[in-house]
PyMOL commands that place a pseudoatom at each C-alpha (Angstrom):
pseudoatom trace, name=CA, resn=MET, resi=1, chain=A, elem=C, hetatm=0, pos=[121.509, 83.582, 121.597]
pseudoatom trace, name=CA, resn=VAL, resi=2, chain=A, elem=C, hetatm=0, pos=[121.193, 85.610, 118.391]
pseudoatom trace, name=CA, resn=LYS, resi=3, chain=A, elem=C, hetatm=0, pos=[121.480, 88.841, 120.385]
pseudoatom trace, name=CA, resn=ASN, resi=4, chain=A, elem=C, hetatm=0, pos=[124.773, 87.586, 121.826]
pseudoatom trace, name=CA, resn=LEU, resi=5, chain=A, elem=C, hetatm=0, pos=[126.272, 87.156, 118.345]
pseudoatom trace, name=CA, resn=ALA, resi=6, chain=A, elem=C, hetatm=0, pos=[125.025, 90.386, 116.785]
pseudoatom trace, name=CA, resn=THR, resi=7, chain=A, elem=C, hetatm=0, pos=[127.187, 93.477, 116.838]
pseudoatom trace, name=CA, resn=ARG, resi=8, chain=A, elem=C, hetatm=0, pos=[126.084, 96.594, 118.691]
pseudoatom trace, name=CA, resn=GLU, resi=9, chain=A, elem=C, hetatm=0, pos=[125.548, 98.339, 115.362]
pseudoatom trace, name=CA, resn=GLU, resi=10, chain=A, elem=C, hetatm=0, pos=[123.341, 95.497, 114.067]
pseudoatom trace, name=CA, resn=LEU, resi=11, chain=A, elem=C, hetatm=0, pos=[121.280, 95.567, 117.258]
pseudoatom trace, name=CA, resn=ARG, resi=12, chain=A, elem=C, hetatm=0, pos=[121.010, 99.354, 117.145]
pseudoatom trace, name=CA, resn=GLU, resi=13, chain=A, elem=C, hetatm=0, pos=[119.689, 99.256, 113.571]
pseudoatom trace, name=CA, resn=LEU, resi=14, chain=A, elem=C, hetatm=0, pos=[117.230, 96.497, 114.464]
pseudoatom trace, name=CA, resn=GLN, resi=15, chain=A, elem=C, hetatm=0, pos=[116.071, 98.462, 117.508]
pseudoatom trace, name=CA, resn=LEU, resi=16, chain=A, elem=C, hetatm=0, pos=[115.459, 101.548, 115.367]
pseudoatom trace, name=CA, resn=SER, resi=17, chain=A, elem=C, hetatm=0, pos=[113.384, 99.596, 112.848]
pseudoatom trace, name=CA, resn=PHE, resi=18, chain=A, elem=C, hetatm=0, pos=[111.482, 97.849, 115.646]
pseudoatom trace, name=CA, resn=ASP, resi=19, chain=A, elem=C, hetatm=0, pos=[110.773, 101.152, 117.396]
pseudoatom trace, name=CA, resn=SER, resi=20, chain=A, elem=C, hetatm=0, pos=[109.501, 102.701, 114.159]
pseudoatom trace, name=CA, resn=LEU, resi=21, chain=A, elem=C, hetatm=0, pos=[106.860, 99.962, 113.940]
pseudoatom trace, name=CA, resn=ASP, resi=22, chain=A, elem=C, hetatm=0, pos=[106.034, 99.930, 117.673]
pseudoatom trace, name=CA, resn=THR, resi=23, chain=A, elem=C, hetatm=0, pos=[103.917, 103.065, 117.463]
pseudoatom trace, name=CA, resn=SER, resi=24, chain=A, elem=C, hetatm=0, pos=[102.301, 102.427, 120.859]
pseudoatom trace, name=CA, resn=GLY, resi=25, chain=A, elem=C, hetatm=0, pos=[105.723, 102.329, 122.516]
pseudoatom trace, name=CA, resn=ASP, resi=26, chain=A, elem=C, hetatm=0, pos=[104.862, 99.247, 124.570]
pseudoatom trace, name=CA, resn=GLY, resi=27, chain=A, elem=C, hetatm=0, pos=[107.879, 97.213, 123.454]
pseudoatom trace, name=CA, resn=LYS, resi=28, chain=A, elem=C, hetatm=0, pos=[105.824, 94.931, 121.211]
pseudoatom trace, name=CA, resn=ILE, resi=29, chain=A, elem=C, hetatm=0, pos=[104.583, 95.092, 117.647]
pseudoatom trace, name=CA, resn=GLY, resi=30, chain=A, elem=C, hetatm=0, pos=[100.909, 94.268, 117.365]
pseudoatom trace, name=CA, resn=LYS, resi=31, chain=A, elem=C, hetatm=0, pos=[99.144, 93.190, 114.196]
pseudoatom trace, name=CA, resn=GLU, resi=32, chain=A, elem=C, hetatm=0, pos=[97.413, 96.554, 113.878]
pseudoatom trace, name=CA, resn=GLU, resi=33, chain=A, elem=C, hetatm=0, pos=[100.731, 98.402, 114.026]
pseudoatom trace, name=CA, resn=LEU, resi=34, chain=A, elem=C, hetatm=0, pos=[102.228, 96.205, 111.320]
pseudoatom trace, name=CA, resn=VAL, resi=35, chain=A, elem=C, hetatm=0, pos=[99.129, 96.460, 109.123]
pseudoatom trace, name=CA, resn=ALA, resi=36, chain=A, elem=C, hetatm=0, pos=[99.312, 100.257, 109.361]
pseudoatom trace, name=CA, resn=ALA, resi=37, chain=A, elem=C, hetatm=0, pos=[102.939, 100.157, 108.221]
pseudoatom trace, name=CA, resn=PHE, resi=38, chain=A, elem=C, hetatm=0, pos=[102.230, 97.714, 105.384]
pseudoatom trace, name=CA, resn=LYS, resi=39, chain=A, elem=C, hetatm=0, pos=[99.197, 99.563, 103.973]
pseudoatom trace, name=CA, resn=ALA, resi=40, chain=A, elem=C, hetatm=0, pos=[101.498, 101.909, 102.075]
pseudoatom trace, name=CA, resn=PHE, resi=41, chain=A, elem=C, hetatm=0, pos=[103.262, 98.986, 100.384]
pseudoatom trace, name=CA, resn=SER, resi=42, chain=A, elem=C, hetatm=0, pos=[100.668, 96.266, 99.979]
pseudoatom trace, name=CA, resn=ALA, resi=43, chain=A, elem=C, hetatm=0, pos=[97.102, 96.081, 98.780]
pseudoatom trace, name=CA, resn=ASP, resi=44, chain=A, elem=C, hetatm=0, pos=[96.583, 93.011, 100.963]
pseudoatom trace, name=CA, resn=ALA, resi=45, chain=A, elem=C, hetatm=0, pos=[98.346, 94.207, 104.118]
pseudoatom trace, name=CA, resn=LYS, resi=46, chain=A, elem=C, hetatm=0, pos=[96.232, 92.097, 106.482]
pseudoatom trace, name=CA, resn=LYS, resi=47, chain=A, elem=C, hetatm=0, pos=[97.143, 88.871, 104.663]
pseudoatom trace, name=CA, resn=GLU, resi=48, chain=A, elem=C, hetatm=0, pos=[100.827, 89.832, 104.575]
pseudoatom trace, name=CA, resn=VAL, resi=49, chain=A, elem=C, hetatm=0, pos=[100.802, 90.577, 108.306]
pseudoatom trace, name=CA, resn=GLU, resi=50, chain=A, elem=C, hetatm=0, pos=[99.076, 87.265, 109.089]
pseudoatom trace, name=CA, resn=ASP, resi=51, chain=A, elem=C, hetatm=0, pos=[101.805, 85.469, 107.120]
pseudoatom trace, name=CA, resn=ILE, resi=52, chain=A, elem=C, hetatm=0, pos=[104.526, 87.404, 108.942]
pseudoatom trace, name=CA, resn=PHE, resi=53, chain=A, elem=C, hetatm=0, pos=[103.024, 86.662, 112.351]
pseudoatom trace, name=CA, resn=ALA, resi=54, chain=A, elem=C, hetatm=0, pos=[102.770, 82.960, 111.509]
pseudoatom trace, name=CA, resn=GLU, resi=55, chain=A, elem=C, hetatm=0, pos=[106.548, 82.920, 110.990]
pseudoatom trace, name=CA, resn=VAL, resi=56, chain=A, elem=C, hetatm=0, pos=[107.844, 85.545, 113.428]
pseudoatom trace, name=CA, resn=ASP, resi=57, chain=A, elem=C, hetatm=0, pos=[105.567, 85.304, 116.492]
pseudoatom trace, name=CA, resn=LEU, resi=58, chain=A, elem=C, hetatm=0, pos=[107.395, 82.292, 117.905]
pseudoatom trace, name=CA, resn=ASP, resi=59, chain=A, elem=C, hetatm=0, pos=[105.532, 82.168, 121.225]
pseudoatom trace, name=CA, resn=LYS, resi=60, chain=A, elem=C, hetatm=0, pos=[102.193, 82.690, 119.424]
pseudoatom trace, name=CA, resn=ASN, resi=61, chain=A, elem=C, hetatm=0, pos=[101.039, 85.410, 121.834]
pseudoatom trace, name=CA, resn=GLY, resi=62, chain=A, elem=C, hetatm=0, pos=[99.787, 87.688, 119.052]
pseudoatom trace, name=CA, resn=GLU, resi=63, chain=A, elem=C, hetatm=0, pos=[102.645, 90.182, 119.394]
pseudoatom trace, name=CA, resn=ILE, resi=64, chain=A, elem=C, hetatm=0, pos=[106.207, 90.423, 118.131]
pseudoatom trace, name=CA, resn=GLU, resi=65, chain=A, elem=C, hetatm=0, pos=[108.724, 91.104, 120.872]
pseudoatom trace, name=CA, resn=PHE, resi=66, chain=A, elem=C, hetatm=0, pos=[112.175, 92.530, 120.129]
pseudoatom trace, name=CA, resn=SER, resi=67, chain=A, elem=C, hetatm=0, pos=[113.870, 89.135, 120.529]
pseudoatom trace, name=CA, resn=GLU, resi=68, chain=A, elem=C, hetatm=0, pos=[111.558, 87.654, 117.879]
pseudoatom trace, name=CA, resn=TRP, resi=69, chain=A, elem=C, hetatm=0, pos=[112.202, 90.685, 115.659]
pseudoatom trace, name=CA, resn=VAL, resi=70, chain=A, elem=C, hetatm=0, pos=[115.959, 90.159, 115.932]
pseudoatom trace, name=CA, resn=VAL, resi=71, chain=A, elem=C, hetatm=0, pos=[115.739, 86.475, 115.007]
pseudoatom trace, name=CA, resn=ALA, resi=72, chain=A, elem=C, hetatm=0, pos=[113.541, 87.245, 111.992]
pseudoatom trace, name=CA, resn=SER, resi=73, chain=A, elem=C, hetatm=0, pos=[115.330, 90.365, 110.780]
pseudoatom trace, name=CA, resn=ILE, resi=74, chain=A, elem=C, hetatm=0, pos=[119.042, 89.910, 111.302]
pseudoatom trace, name=CA, resn=ASP, resi=75, chain=A, elem=C, hetatm=0, pos=[121.271, 89.249, 108.311]
pseudoatom trace, name=CA, resn=LYS, resi=76, chain=A, elem=C, hetatm=0, pos=[122.052, 85.550, 108.741]
pseudoatom trace, name=CA, resn=THR, resi=77, chain=A, elem=C, hetatm=0, pos=[125.168, 85.691, 106.549]
pseudoatom trace, name=CA, resn=SER, resi=78, chain=A, elem=C, hetatm=0, pos=[126.850, 88.319, 108.734]
pseudoatom trace, name=CA, resn=LEU, resi=79, chain=A, elem=C, hetatm=0, pos=[125.652, 86.588, 111.879]
pseudoatom trace, name=CA, resn=LEU, resi=80, chain=A, elem=C, hetatm=0, pos=[126.999, 83.159, 110.967]
pseudoatom trace, name=CA, resn=THR, resi=81, chain=A, elem=C, hetatm=0, pos=[130.649, 83.965, 110.384]
pseudoatom trace, name=CA, resn=ASP, resi=82, chain=A, elem=C, hetatm=0, pos=[133.285, 81.422, 111.417]
pseudoatom trace, name=CA, resn=GLU, resi=83, chain=A, elem=C, hetatm=0, pos=[134.380, 83.669, 114.275]
pseudoatom trace, name=CA, resn=LYS, resi=84, chain=A, elem=C, hetatm=0, pos=[130.864, 84.066, 115.635]
pseudoatom trace, name=CA, resn=LEU, resi=85, chain=A, elem=C, hetatm=0, pos=[130.153, 80.350, 115.287]
pseudoatom trace, name=CA, resn=ARG, resi=86, chain=A, elem=C, hetatm=0, pos=[133.318, 79.604, 117.295]
pseudoatom trace, name=CA, resn=ILE, resi=87, chain=A, elem=C, hetatm=0, pos=[132.116, 81.992, 119.990]
pseudoatom trace, name=CA, resn=ALA, resi=88, chain=A, elem=C, hetatm=0, pos=[128.711, 80.299, 120.066]
pseudoatom trace, name=CA, resn=PHE, resi=89, chain=A, elem=C, hetatm=0, pos=[130.344, 76.871, 120.250]
pseudoatom trace, name=CA, resn=SER, resi=90, chain=A, elem=C, hetatm=0, pos=[132.552, 77.977, 123.127]
pseudoatom trace, name=CA, resn=ILE, resi=91, chain=A, elem=C, hetatm=0, pos=[129.483, 79.065, 125.090]
pseudoatom trace, name=CA, resn=PHE, resi=92, chain=A, elem=C, hetatm=0, pos=[128.221, 75.474, 125.031]
pseudoatom trace, name=CA, resn=ASP, resi=93, chain=A, elem=C, hetatm=0, pos=[131.652, 73.820, 125.341]
pseudoatom trace, name=CA, resn=LYS, resi=94, chain=A, elem=C, hetatm=0, pos=[131.727, 74.464, 129.086]
pseudoatom trace, name=CA, resn=ASP, resi=95, chain=A, elem=C, hetatm=0, pos=[134.800, 72.343, 129.844]
pseudoatom trace, name=CA, resn=GLY, resi=96, chain=A, elem=C, hetatm=0, pos=[136.808, 73.521, 126.828]
pseudoatom trace, name=CA, resn=GLY, resi=97, chain=A, elem=C, hetatm=0, pos=[137.169, 69.943, 125.579]
pseudoatom trace, name=CA, resn=GLY, resi=98, chain=A, elem=C, hetatm=0, pos=[136.229, 70.721, 122.005]
pseudoatom trace, name=CA, resn=SER, resi=99, chain=A, elem=C, hetatm=0, pos=[132.891, 68.928, 122.036]
pseudoatom trace, name=CA, resn=ILE, resi=100, chain=A, elem=C, hetatm=0, pos=[129.386, 69.496, 123.283]
pseudoatom trace, name=CA, resn=SER, resi=101, chain=A, elem=C, hetatm=0, pos=[127.653, 66.773, 125.253]
pseudoatom trace, name=CA, resn=PRO, resi=102, chain=A, elem=C, hetatm=0, pos=[124.039, 66.500, 126.293]
for i in range(1, 102): cmd.bond("trace and resi %d" % i, "trace and resi %d" % (i + 1))
show_as sticks, trace
zoom trace
């Protein structure tokens, strides 16, 4: 759903940052890849990465996929504009009645 509301430019920037961390090129960021990136910025990179994975790895498979990266990284204030929220609402308001039912 987040990918549907993001602009092409936002997704392009997120893809570039994701790709820079996915050094194996397998479409996933592993803990080792993230630790390697964090070593330059943090004395306790392993702890930082564990904390990140606890929050970002939603399916708990030990890897961060692009969809998880988008959810964690996108600027929520630009994503949740009135216009984009109306678009999201309309996706669920299948009959156009102005309400969403179970």
